[in-house]
C-alpha positions in Angstrom: 116.8 104.3 78.6 115.0 101.0 78.9 117.8 99.2 77.1 117.4 101.2 73.9 120.5 102.7 72.3 119.2 106.2 71.7 122.5 107.4 70.1 122.9 104.5 67.7 122.8 106.7 64.7 126.1 108.4 65.6 127.6 105.0 66.5 126.8 103.4 63.2 130.2 104.3 61.6 132.2 102.6 64.4 129.8 99.7 64.6 130.2 98.9 60.9 134.0 99.2 61.2 134.1 97.1 64.4 132.0 94.4 62.6 134.6 94.2 59.9 132.5 95.9 57.2 133.8 98.7 55.0 133.4 102.2 56.3 129.8 103.1 55.6 128.4 106.0 53.6 126.0 107.9 55.8 123.1 110.2 55.6 121.2 112.3 58.1 117.6 113.3 57.2 114.5 114.7 58.7 111.0 115.6 57.4 109.8 119.1 58.2 106.9 121.2 57.2 105.3 124.5 57.9 101.9 125.7 59.0 99.1 123.6 57.7 101.5 121.3 55.9 103.1 120.1 59.1 100.6 117.4 60.0 102.8 114.4 59.2 105.7 115.9 61.2 103.4 116.8 64.2 102.1 113.2 64.3 105.7 111.8 64.2 106.7 114.0 67.1 103.5 113.3 69.0 103.9 109.5 68.5 107.5 109.8 69.8 106.3 111.7 72.8 103.7 109.0 73.4 106.3 106.2 73.2 108.5 108.1 75.7 105.6 109.0 78.0 106.0 106.1 80.5 109.6 107.0 81.0 108.8 110.7 81.3 106.2 109.9 83.9 108.6 107.6 85.8 111.2 110.4 85.9 108.7 113.0 87.0 109.1 115.1 83.9 105.4 115.2 83.0 102.2 113.3 83.2 99.9 111.9 80.5 97.4 114.5 81.3 99.9 117.3 80.8 101.0 115.9 77.4 97.4 115.2 76.2 98.5 112.8 73.5 95.1 112.6 72.0 95.2 116.2 70.8 99.0 116.9 70.8 99.5 116.7 67.0 96.5 118.9 66.4 97.7 121.5 68.9 101.2 121.5 67.4 99.8 122.1 63.9 97.5 124.8 65.1 100.5 126.5 66.8 102.6 126.2 63.6 99.8 127.8 61.7 99.3 130.6 64.3 103.0 131.4 64.6 103.8 130.8 60.9 106.5 128.3 61.9 107.7 124.8 61.0 107.8 121.5 62.8 110.9 119.4 62.4 110.4 115.6 62.6 112.8 113.3 64.2 116.3 113.0 62.8 117.1 109.7 61.1 120.6 108.4 60.4 121.1 105.8 57.6 124.3 104.0 56.9 125.3 101.5 54.2 128.4 99.9 52.8 129.3 97.5 50.0 131.1 94.3 50.8 
């Protein structure tokens, strides 16, 4: 997608090894929060949606008007409060090794 390696996290191990580095230690993490405490996660998800919006529109998945980025995070938090549920932020993969 637009030259971005969207699966780089799962490719880090083989990338380290192919570069001649020791096999890395790895960690997968995500921030998540529930109800009114999910604002940071909602903003992370909304910002990601906004970043992907041009490609989503190009592919005919949605329009900017349907997404409503300006109020998306607020609507997500309100829904989490109303449904007593959580919002899970994006997954992040970290890898490190010692040479």
